[in-house]
Backbone bond lengths (Angstrom), bond angles and torsions (degrees), N, CA, C in turn:
res aa  C-N    CA-C-N  psi(-1)  N-CA   C-N-CA  omega(-1)  CA-C   N-CA-C  phi
1 M - - - 1.455 - - 1.525 107.87 -
2 A 1.294 116.01 128.58 1.462 122.21 -179.69 1.534 110.42 -76.52
3 T 1.318 115.73 150.55 1.456 120.29 176.41 1.527 109.31 -80.83
4 Y 1.317 115.29 165.02 1.463 119.98 177.64 1.531 109.71 -60.81
5 K 1.327 117.15 -39.07 1.461 121.18 179.95 1.530 111.12 -63.52
6 E 1.329 117.32 -41.94 1.470 120.71 177.89 1.524 110.94 -63.21
7 I 1.318 116.48 -40.42 1.467 120.64 178.37 1.525 109.70 -65.26
8 Q 1.329 117.29 -43.35 1.464 120.78 177.96 1.524 111.02 -59.86
9 E 1.334 117.13 -44.17 1.464 120.71 -179.42 1.526 111.34 -64.83
10 Y 1.327 117.29 -41.56 1.465 121.43 179.18 1.531 110.54 -61.90
11 V 1.332 116.16 -47.85 1.467 120.25 -178.81 1.533 109.84 -63.63
12 Q 1.333 116.95 -40.81 1.461 119.44 -179.27 1.531 111.08 -64.26
13 L 1.324 117.52 -42.43 1.459 120.81 -179.89 1.526 112.52 -67.47
14 N 1.324 116.56 -36.83 1.460 120.41 -173.21 1.525 115.29 -96.25
15 F 1.335 116.93 -24.09 1.462 119.27 -174.78 1.526 113.60 -126.89
16 G 1.331 117.31 -4.10 1.448 121.15 171.26 1.516 117.98 83.51
17 Y 1.314 118.56 14.89 1.463 120.89 175.38 1.523 108.74 -148.08
18 K 1.304 116.42 158.82 1.461 121.96 179.96 1.529 108.52 -105.15
19 P 1.338 117.80 112.42 1.462 119.70 -177.63 1.530 111.90 -71.63
20 K 1.314 115.47 146.92 1.461 120.92 175.54 1.524 108.67 -68.51
21 T 1.324 116.30 150.50 1.466 119.36 179.14 1.525 110.95 -63.49
22 C 1.340 117.32 -31.69 1.470 119.25 178.71 1.528 110.48 -67.69
23 W 1.335 117.95 -30.31 1.464 120.68 175.34 1.518 109.74 -66.84
24 I 1.334 116.59 -41.22 1.467 120.55 -179.79 1.523 109.88 -64.04
25 A 1.323 117.06 -43.70 1.465 121.17 178.65 1.526 110.96 -61.16
26 H 1.321 117.24 -42.91 1.466 121.17 178.90 1.529 110.36 -65.28
27 A 1.332 116.85 -42.84 1.463 120.46 178.47 1.526 110.88 -63.59
28 K 1.332 117.03 -34.92 1.468 119.88 175.98 1.525 110.00 -61.56
29 E 1.321 117.10 -46.02 1.463 120.75 178.36 1.524 110.96 -59.22
30 I 1.327 116.88 -44.91 1.462 121.83 -179.00 1.533 110.77 -60.30
31 N 1.340 116.70 -35.92 1.458 121.47 -175.76 1.530 113.42 -96.95
32 G 1.334 117.13 14.01 1.457 121.41 174.02 1.516 115.34 78.00
33 L 1.317 117.76 19.76 1.462 121.88 176.87 1.525 109.13 -101.13
34 S 1.311 116.81 160.76 1.460 120.85 -179.89 1.524 110.19 -95.24
35 P 1.333 117.01 110.97 1.469 119.12 178.47 1.525 111.13 -79.82
36 M 1.326 115.20 159.68 1.456 120.01 172.24 1.526 107.55 -75.28
37 T 1.320 117.35 151.66 1.453 120.99 175.91 1.522 107.64 -96.86
38 A 1.306 116.25 121.84 1.457 121.05 -179.58 1.523 110.41 -66.48
39 T 1.311 115.24 140.57 1.464 119.21 -179.75 1.524 112.21 -68.86
40 N 1.318 116.76 -23.90 1.464 120.22 -179.24 1.524 112.94 -97.11
41 R 1.323 117.85 11.48 1.457 120.37 -179.29 1.526 110.14 -69.92
42 K 1.323 115.73 128.50 1.460 121.16 -174.11 1.519 112.65 -78.54
43 D 1.319 117.25 -43.41 1.462 121.88 -176.71 1.520 108.46 -134.06
44 L 1.332 117.17 118.87 1.464 121.39 -177.30 1.520 112.84 -68.51
45 N 1.327 117.51 -17.88 1.458 120.84 -177.55 1.525 113.80 -99.79
46 K 1.334 117.28 2.39 1.456 120.59 -176.31 1.521 109.86 -139.45
47 R 1.330 116.03 140.35 1.463 121.43 176.97 1.516 109.47 -100.40
48 E 1.331 116.38 125.11 1.463 121.71 176.68 1.530 110.30 -70.25
49 H 1.340 116.70 -41.87 1.461 122.52 -176.68 1.530 110.00 -131.78
50 P 1.329 118.23 81.30 1.463 119.28 177.93 1.530 110.63 -66.72
51 C 1.302 115.65 156.25 1.463 121.19 -179.87 1.531 109.62 -68.12
52 P 1.337 117.35 125.99 1.469 119.64 177.61 1.531 110.68 -61.41
53 K 1.309 116.18 142.44 1.467 120.98 -177.48 1.519 112.25 -54.94
54 E 1.340 117.61 -37.74 1.463 120.16 -177.47 1.534 112.73 -72.05
55 K 1.326 118.62 -12.68 1.465 122.19 179.31 1.529 112.14 -99.54
56 Q 1.324 117.64 -17.13 1.459 121.62 -174.45 1.528 112.95 -60.88
57 E 1.311 117.33 -39.71 1.468 120.75 -178.49 1.532 111.21 -66.56
58 D 1.330 117.41 -38.61 1.467 121.03 178.71 1.527 110.67 -62.66
59 I 1.326 116.11 -44.38 1.465 120.46 -179.78 1.519 109.98 -68.17
60 K 1.319 117.06 -37.17 1.467 120.68 176.83 1.532 110.28 -61.42
61 K 1.330 117.16 -39.56 1.463 120.85 177.49 1.526 110.98 -62.88
62 A 1.323 116.83 -35.35 1.470 120.49 175.88 1.531 109.71 -65.34
63 F 1.333 117.07 -42.96 1.467 120.25 177.28 1.531 110.41 -58.61
64 Q 1.322 116.80 -43.37 1.457 121.00 178.99 1.521 111.18 -64.69
65 H 1.324 116.42 -41.33 1.474 120.88 178.64 1.514 111.40 -57.92
66 F 1.321 117.19 -40.72 1.454 121.88 -178.03 1.537 112.98 -89.04
67 G 1.340 117.44 5.64 1.464 121.29 176.72 1.517 114.24 71.22
68 M 1.304 116.08 25.95 1.472 120.19 -179.16 1.522 111.50 -83.91
69 I 1.336 116.48 -26.99 1.471 120.75 176.33 1.527 108.29 -135.61
């Protein structure tokens, strides 16, 4: 399983931006993976910054690259 930092580096190298860790966690949920729960998360039932739809495919490609899905 790749770390959030590895996923951020992969996305930055291949797609030109660094995704927020909250986007990665949301994308993990969307793709059936178990995300880590941030210690500073205010509400476990609500996302402050969900992953934008146009970024989800890029992060999914990172998951595939690292063999997570």
